[in-house]
Backbone bond lengths (Angstrom), bond angles and torsions (degrees), N, CA, C in turn:
res aa  C-N    CA-C-N  psi(-1)  N-CA   C-N-CA  omega(-1)  CA-C   N-CA-C  phi
1 X - - - 1.465 - - 1.513 108.97 -
2 X 1.335 118.25 140.54 1.446 122.52 -178.22 1.523 110.56 -68.31
3 X 1.338 116.30 146.88 1.447 121.68 179.12 1.517 110.33 -72.97
4 X 1.365 119.50 134.26 1.459 120.67 177.93 1.517 111.42 -58.10
5 X 1.332 116.10 147.65 1.459 119.83 -177.74 1.516 111.67 -59.15
6 X 1.322 116.78 -32.86 1.458 119.74 -176.80 1.513 112.31 -63.24
7 X 1.325 118.46 -23.76 1.465 120.92 -177.45 1.524 111.83 -100.95
8 X 1.347 115.99 6.25 1.455 119.45 -179.95 1.516 110.33 -87.56
9 X 1.346 115.98 -177.73 1.444 120.75 176.47 1.509 110.36 -77.04
10 X 1.324 115.70 -172.29 1.452 120.17 178.56 1.529 111.18 -63.15
11 X 1.324 114.70 148.19 1.456 121.03 173.68 1.521 107.79 -104.92
12 X 1.322 116.42 131.43 1.454 121.03 -178.08 1.517 110.70 -131.70
13 X 1.321 116.54 151.51 1.459 120.38 171.65 1.522 107.28 -73.84
14 X 1.326 115.94 116.67 1.459 120.48 -176.52 1.526 111.93 -93.61
15 X 1.324 115.78 -36.18 1.461 120.92 -177.34 1.521 107.64 -148.15
16 X 1.328 116.83 141.08 1.458 119.44 -177.44 1.517 110.28 -144.99
17 X 1.322 115.45 143.48 1.462 121.98 178.13 1.517 108.05 -136.60
18 X 1.331 117.15 126.66 1.449 120.57 179.46 1.516 113.07 88.06
19 X 1.328 115.41 -174.62 1.467 122.28 -174.97 1.529 110.86 -90.92
20 X 1.301 116.30 73.06 1.464 121.53 178.22 1.528 109.18 -84.11
21 X 1.324 117.09 135.47 1.456 120.82 175.81 1.522 110.48 -114.29
22 X 1.344 115.07 155.98 1.462 122.03 -179.33 1.524 108.71 -123.90
23 X 1.327 116.82 120.42 1.456 121.57 177.90 1.522 109.43 -100.26
24 X 1.344 116.19 120.34 1.453 122.17 179.66 1.527 108.85 -116.23
25 X 1.320 116.24 -178.40 1.468 119.70 176.91 1.515 111.28 -65.14
26 X 1.336 116.83 -19.88 1.457 120.74 -179.06 1.512 114.59 -96.86
27 X 1.326 117.60 0.29 1.455 119.71 179.95 1.515 111.76 132.87
28 X 1.315 116.05 -170.05 1.465 122.71 -178.08 1.517 109.84 -110.89
29 X 1.323 116.01 135.58 1.461 120.66 179.20 1.519 109.79 -135.94
30 X 1.314 115.27 161.86 1.453 121.05 176.49 1.524 109.26 -71.82
31 X 1.320 117.05 134.18 1.451 120.80 177.11 1.516 111.10 -73.02
32 X 1.330 116.17 136.05 1.459 121.65 -179.36 1.521 110.44 -138.38
33 X 1.307 115.83 151.56 1.459 121.74 179.32 1.524 110.26 -58.96
34 X 1.330 116.34 140.51 1.462 126.51 179.73 1.531 113.03 73.07
35 X 1.312 118.01 5.59 1.462 121.98 178.51 1.525 110.08 -73.44
36 X 1.323 117.41 133.58 1.465 121.75 177.17 1.526 109.87 -77.73
37 X 1.321 115.97 135.66 1.461 121.18 178.13 1.521 109.22 -129.91
38 X 1.321 115.54 161.75 1.468 121.85 175.70 1.515 109.15 -105.56
39 X 1.334 116.24 158.22 1.468 120.65 -179.47 1.520 111.45 -59.74
40 X 1.350 117.12 -29.77 1.461 121.19 -177.46 1.522 113.45 -86.92
41 X 1.326 119.13 -10.53 1.463 121.43 178.57 1.523 110.11 -61.36
42 X 1.324 116.12 144.02 1.460 121.37 -177.66 1.531 109.79 -103.39
43 X 1.323 115.56 126.86 1.464 122.06 178.77 1.526 109.11 -98.00
44 X 1.322 115.63 137.35 1.454 120.68 170.69 1.520 107.02 -110.37
45 X 1.329 116.61 108.64 1.456 122.52 -174.94 1.534 107.80 -109.51
46 X 1.338 117.59 102.56 1.467 119.47 -178.19 1.521 112.01 -72.44
47 X 1.328 114.76 174.73 1.450 121.13 -179.88 1.525 110.30 -58.04
48 X 1.335 115.69 138.22 1.471 123.79 -179.84 1.525 113.00 68.64
49 X 1.332 118.14 11.98 1.464 121.69 175.47 1.526 109.49 -106.08
50 X 1.318 116.03 164.57 1.465 121.08 179.76 1.524 108.95 -160.23
51 X 1.325 115.71 158.38 1.458 120.72 179.27 1.521 108.89 -148.06
52 X 1.323 116.41 145.81 1.470 122.50 175.54 1.519 108.43 -120.95
53 X 1.329 115.95 136.83 1.464 122.85 -177.99 1.528 109.37 -110.51
54 X 1.323 116.49 131.82 1.470 122.46 178.47 1.516 109.96 -102.98
55 X 1.339 116.09 126.53 1.462 122.08 168.66 1.520 106.09 -87.96
56 X 1.329 116.97 108.10 1.467 120.76 -171.21 1.527 113.04 -69.03
57 X 1.322 117.34 -21.02 1.465 119.43 -179.30 1.520 111.29 -76.50
58 X 1.336 116.38 -44.93 1.458 120.92 -177.01 1.514 113.26 -96.72
59 X 1.355 117.21 -5.55 1.471 121.98 -178.21 1.517 111.62 60.00
60 X 1.332 116.71 32.11 1.460 121.47 178.60 1.519 110.03 -101.38
61 X 1.327 116.31 143.44 1.454 122.45 -178.62 1.525 109.15 -115.72
62 X 1.332 116.49 127.97 1.460 122.44 179.62 1.523 108.73 -115.79
63 X 1.333 117.32 125.96 1.463 121.75 -176.24 1.521 110.86 -108.51
64 X 1.336 115.96 144.89 1.461 121.09 178.80 1.517 110.26 -65.75
65 X 1.319 115.62 144.42 1.458 121.97 -178.84 1.527 112.23 -111.96
66 X 1.341 116.80 -6.50 1.458 120.67 -178.15 1.522 109.22 -152.60
67 X 1.317 116.07 171.96 1.454 121.74 176.75 1.525 109.73 -104.19
68 X 1.340 114.90 169.67 1.455 119.71 179.74 1.512 111.73 116.85
69 X 1.336 116.50 -163.62 1.464 122.30 179.73 1.521 109.66 -98.92
70 X 1.312 115.76 131.62 1.463 120.89 178.32 1.520 108.62 -159.28
71 X 1.318 115.97 152.12 1.463 119.54 174.62 1.521 109.43 -77.21
72 X 1.319 115.49 161.78 1.465 120.13 176.37 1.525 109.72 -58.66
73 X 1.330 116.37 -40.81 1.469 119.93 178.14 1.519 111.58 -61.27
74 X 1.332 117.21 -42.12 1.464 120.23 179.11 1.522 111.44 -63.61
75 X 1.326 117.08 -39.55 1.471 120.62 177.13 1.518 110.28 -60.11
76 X 1.341 116.50 -46.05 1.465 120.82 -178.20 1.528 110.70 -66.74
77 X 1.332 116.87 -44.37 1.473 120.14 179.10 1.528 110.82 -61.14
78 X 1.339 116.80 -40.55 1.465 121.04 179.56 1.523 110.35 -64.34
79 X 1.337 116.77 -42.39 1.469 120.64 179.23 1.524 110.87 -64.20
80 X 1.334 117.08 -41.15 1.466 121.18 178.69 1.528 111.24 -63.66
81 X 1.329 115.92 -45.93 1.463 120.24 -178.96 1.520 110.98 -62.30
82 X 1.331 116.47 -42.39 1.459 120.46 179.20 1.526 110.86 -63.06
83 X 1.341 116.26 -44.29 1.468 120.33 179.42 1.520 110.94 -62.06
84 X 1.341 116.83 -40.76 1.457 120.83 -179.73 1.526 111.28 -65.11
85 X 1.343 116.42 -40.26 1.465 120.12 178.10 1.521 111.55 -64.24
86 X 1.326 116.35 -41.55 1.462 120.55 178.21 1.522 110.52 -62.43
87 X 1.340 115.85 -43.04 1.467 120.40 -179.94 1.522 111.25 -60.42
88 X 1.341 117.22 -45.84 1.464 120.02 -179.23 1.521 111.54 -63.25
89 X 1.340 116.38 -42.48 1.465 120.49 179.21 1.522 110.84 -63.22
90 X 1.337 115.85 -44.10 1.467 120.61 179.43 1.516 111.22 -63.58
91 X 1.333 116.10 -41.75 1.468 120.04 179.05 1.526 111.21 -60.15
92 X 1.336 116.82 -43.18 1.462 120.30 178.68 1.530 111.06 -60.52
93 X 1.331 116.29 -40.40 1.461 120.51 179.79 1.523 111.35 -66.64
94 X 1.339 116.65 -40.48 1.459 120.60 179.55 1.523 110.77 -64.10
95 X 1.330 116.80 -48.59 1.464 120.52 -178.81 1.526 111.34 -62.91
96 X 1.335 117.16 -37.94 1.462 120.66 177.85 1.528 110.56 -65.43
97 X 1.342 117.15 -41.69 1.461 120.80 179.12 1.524 111.21 -65.18
98 X 1.343 116.38 -40.50 1.465 120.32 178.70 1.528 110.32 -63.23
99 X 1.340 116.62 -42.97 1.467 120.48 179.42 1.520 110.79 -64.60
100 X 1.339 117.48 -41.42 1.468 121.03 179.18 1.525 110.80 -63.16
101 X 1.336 116.31 -40.86 1.468 120.26 179.56 1.523 111.01 -65.33
102 X 1.344 115.69 -38.31 1.455 119.41 -179.87 1.527 110.96 -66.10
103 X 1.346 116.95 -40.00 1.460 120.65 -179.38 1.523 111.52 -68.38
104 X 1.343 115.86 -38.91 1.462 118.75 -177.19 1.525 112.44 -90.86
105 X 1.358 114.94 -6.51 1.463 121.38 -177.71 1.532 111.45 54.16
106 X 1.321 115.10 34.82 1.465 119.58 178.41 1.519 109.81 -90.43
107 X 1.297 114.84 160.94 1.462 119.88 -179.41 1.511 111.08 -96.23
108 X 1.317 117.20 52.69 1.455 120.83 -176.78 1.511 113.12 -61.79
109 X 1.311 117.16 -31.09 1.453 120.92 175.65 1.526 107.26 -104.60
110 X 1.292 116.17 93.79 1.467 121.41 -173.93 1.515 112.80 -64.35
111 X 1.314 116.81 154.36 1.464 121.32 -178.70 1.518 111.51 -98.64
112 X 1.322 117.44 2.51 1.465 118.99 -178.87 1.518 110.10 -60.13
113 X 1.314 115.41 126.62 1.453 120.74 177.80 1.510 114.89 80.01
114 X 1.324 118.24 1.08 1.461 120.34 -179.03 1.519 110.26 -71.51
115 X 1.305 115.49 138.61 1.460 121.78 176.52 1.516 107.21 -117.52
116 X 1.317 116.57 103.39 1.453 121.04 -172.98 1.529 110.39 -99.32
117 X 1.324 115.86 129.03 1.465 120.77 -178.60 1.526 109.52 -122.29
118 X 1.315 115.75 147.78 1.457 120.98 175.13 1.528 107.92 -86.34
119 X 1.327 116.80 125.34 1.462 117.76 179.67 1.509 111.38 -164.54
120 X 1.321 116.71 140.40 1.443 123.04 159.75 1.521 103.84 -128.03
121 X 1.314 114.86 94.45 1.456 119.98 -166.37 1.523 113.03 -64.82
122 X 1.329 117.23 -22.71 1.457 118.54 -179.68 1.530 111.06 -76.43
123 X 1.331 115.82 -44.95 1.463 120.27 -174.65 1.534 111.24 -89.14
124 X 1.318 116.39 -40.21 1.462 119.83 -177.23 1.521 110.00 -123.14
125 X 1.311 116.75 90.58 1.461 121.26 179.91 1.528 109.70 -72.80
126 X 1.331 117.64 146.52 1.460 120.57 -178.51 1.513 114.02 -81.43
127 X 1.311 119.12 16.84 1.459 123.41 175.45 1.520 107.68 -138.46
128 X 1.314 116.28 160.80 1.467 120.42 174.60 1.526 108.08 -80.84
129 X 1.322 115.58 112.64 1.458 120.01 -176.32 1.523 110.69 -101.03
130 X 1.340 116.69 149.72 1.467 119.34 172.40 1.519 110.09 -59.44
131 X 1.301 116.72 149.02 1.464 120.84 -179.07 1.521 110.46 -58.86
132 X 1.326 116.10 135.08 1.453 120.81 178.04 1.518 114.51 83.57
133 X 1.347 117.14 10.28 1.461 120.48 179.76 1.527 109.55 -115.63
134 X 1.330 117.20 122.53 1.456 120.74 178.93 1.522 109.82 -79.41
135 X 1.328 115.47 162.15 1.463 120.45 179.80 1.530 110.45 -64.72
136 X 1.328 117.64 -36.79 1.454 120.27 178.92 1.527 110.86 -66.54
137 X 1.328 116.34 -41.94 1.463 119.44 176.65 1.522 110.51 -62.48
138 X 1.316 116.72 -37.79 1.468 121.93 177.41 1.529 110.69 -61.43
139 X 1.337 116.08 -44.28 1.467 119.54 179.28 1.523 111.77 -67.00
140 X 1.297 117.29 -28.34 1.473 119.87 179.37 1.518 112.09 -75.38
141 X 1.330 116.80 -1.17 1.457 119.58 173.60 1.507 114.59 106.01
142 X 1.342 117.71 11.63 1.458 120.35 -179.01 1.528 112.81 -89.07
143 X 1.330 116.83 -9.33 1.461 120.75 178.44 1.519 111.11 -97.98
144 X 1.328 116.78 171.20 1.469 119.84 -177.77 1.519 111.85 -120.19
145 X 1.348 117.81 20.27 1.456 121.44 -179.77 1.519 110.13 -109.52
146 X 1.323 115.87 156.39 1.462 120.18 177.48 1.522 109.93 -67.43
147 X 1.320 114.51 146.89 1.469 119.69 178.66 1.522 110.13 -70.90
148 X 1.334 115.86 136.71 1.461 122.12 -178.36 1.518 107.62 -123.38
149 X 1.360 116.42 113.60 1.458 119.17 -177.09 1.529 112.85 -96.22
150 X 1.311 117.71 15.84 1.464 121.85 -174.98 1.525 111.75 -59.41
151 X 1.319 117.15 -30.54 1.458 119.93 -173.49 1.530 113.36 -105.05
152 X 1.321 117.54 13.23 1.457 119.22 179.47 1.523 111.71 -64.51
153 X 1.306 115.54 138.52 1.467 119.83 170.75 1.529 110.16 -105.52
154 X 1.326 115.83 -14.00 1.461 121.61 171.28 1.523 106.69 -109.79
155 X 1.311 116.43 109.94 1.455 121.50 179.00 1.525 107.99 -93.79
156 X 1.313 117.42 131.77 1.446 122.20 -170.41 1.513 111.02 -116.72
157 X 1.319 115.55 138.95 1.459 118.32 171.67 1.523 108.79 -142.37
158 X 1.321 115.62 160.58 1.450 121.62 177.53 1.518 108.88 -89.14
159 X 1.312 116.59 135.24 1.454 122.23 173.95 1.529 105.45 -109.13
160 X 1.341 116.48 89.81 1.457 121.93 -165.56 1.522 111.88 -91.49
161 X 1.323 115.68 137.68 1.457 122.54 167.96 1.524 106.26 -96.17
162 X 1.309 117.10 104.22 1.457 120.25 -173.89 1.526 112.20 -71.50
163 X 1.338 118.13 -12.64 1.460 120.23 177.86 1.526 111.43 -67.88
164 X 1.333 116.79 -36.78 1.464 118.70 -178.91 1.529 112.67 -128.87
165 X 1.339 117.26 6.22 1.466 123.82 174.72 1.518 113.42 65.57
166 X 1.330 117.61 18.16 1.453 119.89 171.56 1.522 109.00 -87.48
167 X 1.323 116.53 164.35 1.462 119.16 177.53 1.520 110.37 -144.25
168 X 1.324 114.70 156.41 1.465 123.00 171.86 1.517 107.80 -106.36
169 X 1.326 116.52 149.42 1.458 119.12 173.06 1.523 109.48 -73.08
170 X 1.319 116.31 129.65 1.461 122.21 174.48 1.525 106.80 -122.56
171 X 1.327 116.96 120.30 1.463 120.59 -175.63 1.528 109.97 -120.58
172 X 1.311 115.16 148.39 1.466 121.20 175.29 1.520 107.36 -117.90
173 X 1.319 115.76 119.06 1.462 122.36 178.77 1.526 107.62 -91.17
174 X 1.326 117.55 113.83 1.463 120.69 -176.52 1.520 112.81 -84.33
175 X 1.333 117.46 -6.96 1.464 119.87 -178.42 1.532 111.05 -87.26
176 X 1.320 115.72 168.35 1.470 121.40 -179.41 1.522 112.07 -93.14
177 X 1.318 117.45 13.64 1.462 122.18 177.74 1.525 108.72 -130.67
178 X 1.337 118.31 152.40 1.467 120.06 178.14 1.523 110.54 -69.25
179 X 1.318 115.49 150.60 1.453 121.85 179.41 1.519 110.17 -128.41
180 X 1.333 116.33 132.55 1.458 121.16 169.71 1.531 107.59 -77.67
181 X 1.329 116.79 143.65 1.463 117.55 178.27 1.523 110.58 -147.41
182 X 1.318 114.97 162.01 1.452 122.06 175.62 1.522 108.12 -154.43
183 X 1.323 116.42 175.56 1.460 122.65 -174.49 1.514 109.45 -120.70
184 X 1.326 116.90 136.54 1.459 121.56 165.48 1.520 107.35 -126.95
185 X 1.321 117.44 163.51 1.453 119.82 177.87 1.519 110.69 -84.99
186 X 1.325 114.50 150.03 1.451 119.60 179.64 1.531 111.76 -72.02
187 X 1.309 117.22 -27.37 1.454 121.24 -174.25 1.525 111.64 -57.96
188 X 1.330 115.78 144.24 1.462 120.57 -177.94 1.527 112.46 -103.04
189 X 1.344 117.91 3.19 1.465 119.83 -177.55 1.525 112.11 -90.01
190 X 1.333 116.45 17.72 1.455 120.37 178.58 1.517 108.81 -153.37
191 X 1.327 116.01 159.86 1.459 121.49 177.92 1.529 109.71 -66.99
192 X 1.336 117.32 142.98 1.473 118.83 175.27 1.532 110.21 -58.92
193 X 1.324 116.06 138.77 1.458 122.00 179.91 1.519 108.43 -141.10
194 X 1.328 117.15 131.09 1.455 121.03 176.28 1.517 109.07 -74.34
195 X 1.331 117.04 127.41 1.453 120.69 -175.22 1.522 113.23 -80.32
196 X 1.329 118.72 -27.67 1.460 121.61 178.27 1.526 108.45 -97.25
197 X 1.325 117.45 134.69 1.459 120.20 -178.55 1.521 111.19 -64.72
198 X 1.335 117.00 -35.44 1.459 122.10 175.17 1.528 107.86 -122.68
199 X 1.334 116.86 140.65 1.463 119.15 179.78 1.530 110.12 -67.57
200 X 1.343 118.59 118.00 1.466 118.59 172.79 1.529 110.10 -67.60
201 X 1.333 115.64 161.65 1.462 121.02 177.35 1.518 109.40 -110.33
202 X 1.326 116.27 128.22 1.458 122.10 173.99 1.524 107.89 -90.63
203 X 1.322 116.84 117.19 1.463 121.36 -179.04 1.522 110.40 -64.31
204 X 1.337 118.12 153.50 1.466 121.31 -178.18 1.531 112.43 -63.34
205 X 1.321 115.29 135.81 1.459 123.22 169.46 1.522 113.56 49.16
206 X 1.308 114.98 42.04 1.461 119.31 176.61 1.518 108.56 -157.69
207 X 1.326 115.36 167.56 1.454 120.48 179.43 1.522 110.91 -86.60
208 X 1.324 115.40 138.25 1.457 121.90 175.70 1.524 108.24 -123.68
209 X 1.328 117.41 121.42 1.460 122.55 178.19 1.522 108.73 -102.64
210 X 1.320 116.36 125.28 1.461 121.03 179.04 1.529 107.37 -92.21
211 X 1.329 115.47 84.86 1.461 121.24 -171.00 1.525 113.37 -74.50
212 X 1.322 117.42 -18.57 1.457 119.20 -173.02 1.524 113.87 -81.32
213 X 1.328 118.04 -5.09 1.456 121.39 179.15 1.525 110.01 -121.89
214 X 1.338 117.05 128.13 1.463 122.25 179.68 1.523 110.05 -111.60
215 X 1.339 115.75 140.08 1.454 122.37 -178.59 1.522 110.84 -135.87
216 X 1.330 115.24 162.88 1.458 122.28 166.05 1.522 107.69 -109.72
217 X 1.312 116.68 146.82 1.462 119.39 177.74 1.520 109.76 -67.18
218 X 1.331 117.53 135.08 1.468 119.98 175.96 1.518 110.13 -76.74
219 X 1.318 116.23 160.99 1.463 120.30 176.13 1.518 109.59 -75.04
220 X 1.338 116.03 145.19 1.463 120.63 176.87 1.521 108.06 -61.85
221 X 1.334 121.02 140.94 1.464 125.82 9.33 1.534 113.44 -97.97
222 X 1.336 117.09 12.43 1.462 118.65 177.35 1.524 110.04 -63.81
223 X 1.314 116.54 159.34 1.460 119.61 179.08 1.510 111.35 -167.42
224 X 1.311 115.61 -178.51 1.461 123.08 177.24 1.518 109.17 -113.48
225 X 1.325 116.65 139.67 1.454 122.03 177.03 1.522 108.06 -112.70
226 X 1.326 115.90 126.70 1.457 120.81 173.77 1.525 107.96 -89.08
227 X 1.319 116.34 126.54 1.460 123.12 174.28 1.526 106.91 -109.08
228 X 1.327 116.85 122.19 1.472 120.99 -176.81 1.519 109.87 -126.75
229 X 1.331 115.61 149.78 1.457 120.95 -179.85 1.526 109.45 -153.75
230 X 1.328 115.67 157.68 1.463 119.42 176.50 1.521 111.93 -81.14
231 X 1.335 116.85 0.40 1.461 121.58 174.82 1.525 109.39 -129.36
232 X 1.338 116.96 153.22 1.452 121.27 174.82 1.532 108.83 -61.46
233 X 1.334 117.42 148.08 1.467 120.18 -176.51 1.526 110.12 -146.63
234 X 1.339 114.76 166.07 1.464 122.45 -178.21 1.523 109.47 -119.29
235 X 1.338 116.11 174.81 1.458 120.15 177.78 1.524 111.13 -64.06
236 X 1.336 117.63 -30.07 1.468 119.92 178.03 1.530 110.55 -66.66
237 X 1.333 116.98 -36.75 1.472 120.06 175.31 1.518 110.62 -61.50
238 X 1.337 116.48 -41.30 1.464 120.77 -179.56 1.526 110.24 -65.58
239 X 1.317 117.16 -42.57 1.464 120.22 178.48 1.523 111.01 -61.63
240 X 1.332 117.24 -37.03 1.468 119.98 176.76 1.523 111.80 -61.57
241 X 1.348 116.92 -31.85 1.457 121.02 -178.42 1.528 112.54 -67.51
242 X 1.338 117.03 -15.71 1.460 120.16 178.10 1.524 111.20 -74.27
243 X 1.321 117.32 -12.33 1.462 122.19 176.99 1.528 108.29 -92.45
244 X 1.339 119.24 114.35 1.467 120.82 -176.56 1.520 113.60 -64.81
245 X 1.332 117.54 -15.16 1.467 120.44 -179.88 1.521 111.88 -91.99
246 X 1.320 116.98 -5.00 1.468 120.87 179.82 1.527 109.99 -77.38
247 X 1.318 116.28 131.95 1.460 120.69 179.14 1.529 108.73 -115.93
248 X 1.316 116.69 99.51 1.474 119.80 -177.20 1.518 111.69 -70.81
249 X 1.326 115.48 152.76 1.460 120.18 177.70 1.523 111.41 -75.08
250 X 1.331 117.21 -28.36 1.465 121.81 179.51 1.526 110.01 -99.98
251 X 1.335 116.49 162.62 1.457 121.28 173.36 1.526 109.41 -81.87
252 X 1.328 116.42 139.90 1.457 122.18 176.48 1.521 109.52 -125.48
253 X 1.329 115.54 144.35 1.458 122.59 179.72 1.526 108.65 -134.56
254 X 1.329 115.80 154.93 1.449 120.26 -175.75 1.535 110.53 -136.35
255 X 1.301 115.39 152.61 1.459 120.92 166.22 1.518 107.55 -150.31
256 X 1.322 116.33 165.17 1.469 122.21 -170.44 1.517 110.13 -129.11
257 X 1.337 115.95 136.68 1.459 121.35 171.97 1.516 108.04 -124.57
258 X 1.315 116.11 127.57 1.454 120.17 173.06 1.524 108.51 -151.22
259 X 1.307 114.54 163.04 1.469 120.14 -175.26 1.510 111.15 -69.57
């Protein structure tokens, strides 16, 4: 479940276009970049104007999808709902394409450039871990060894917009089957939380860009961990993976992105 806005970090205007105003309990002011806002503040977004809000705790950026009067919370909720709808539609298209390829036995997902690794990251971690430490816990920063991506089956890269320094997650699934995936933060000072409302699907042996979600890179050593599986999963499934004695019914794979 998503964290309530009240328990998140500061909200700031990250990007603005046009004469946007912000109405607070103390009055109305002109919206400006880097300005702190509250979830209850009301934005007036005129025609041809737009604004993006940054959640400083999660480094997530939410952009307005319409004009008019709306609270900061309404803007964020609208952006989340739109992203979730896009994800579900995209997932349906991916699964349909995979099924069509299987029926026709066509090579719609080419293997050129694929780097396939053998791994079950939950049961057989690609590093020597201290006893009682799961691979996911190790990636969250509880281990003392360098990260080794040799066995990743989800290859991750940043798809950066250099105009505003935001990025989309771009993943390459090296397996011949689709994988559900989601993002959690590497930091251990907070409960694990899935960043996407619905798990996107990474198509087999090809790159999948999750364009509907924008992020800023966290400062080192913080990072993002991709959790992937051949079955749909919830945050409770991810929390179970932190127990090294837990044996999931599905296969899970991990990779790490950090600055």
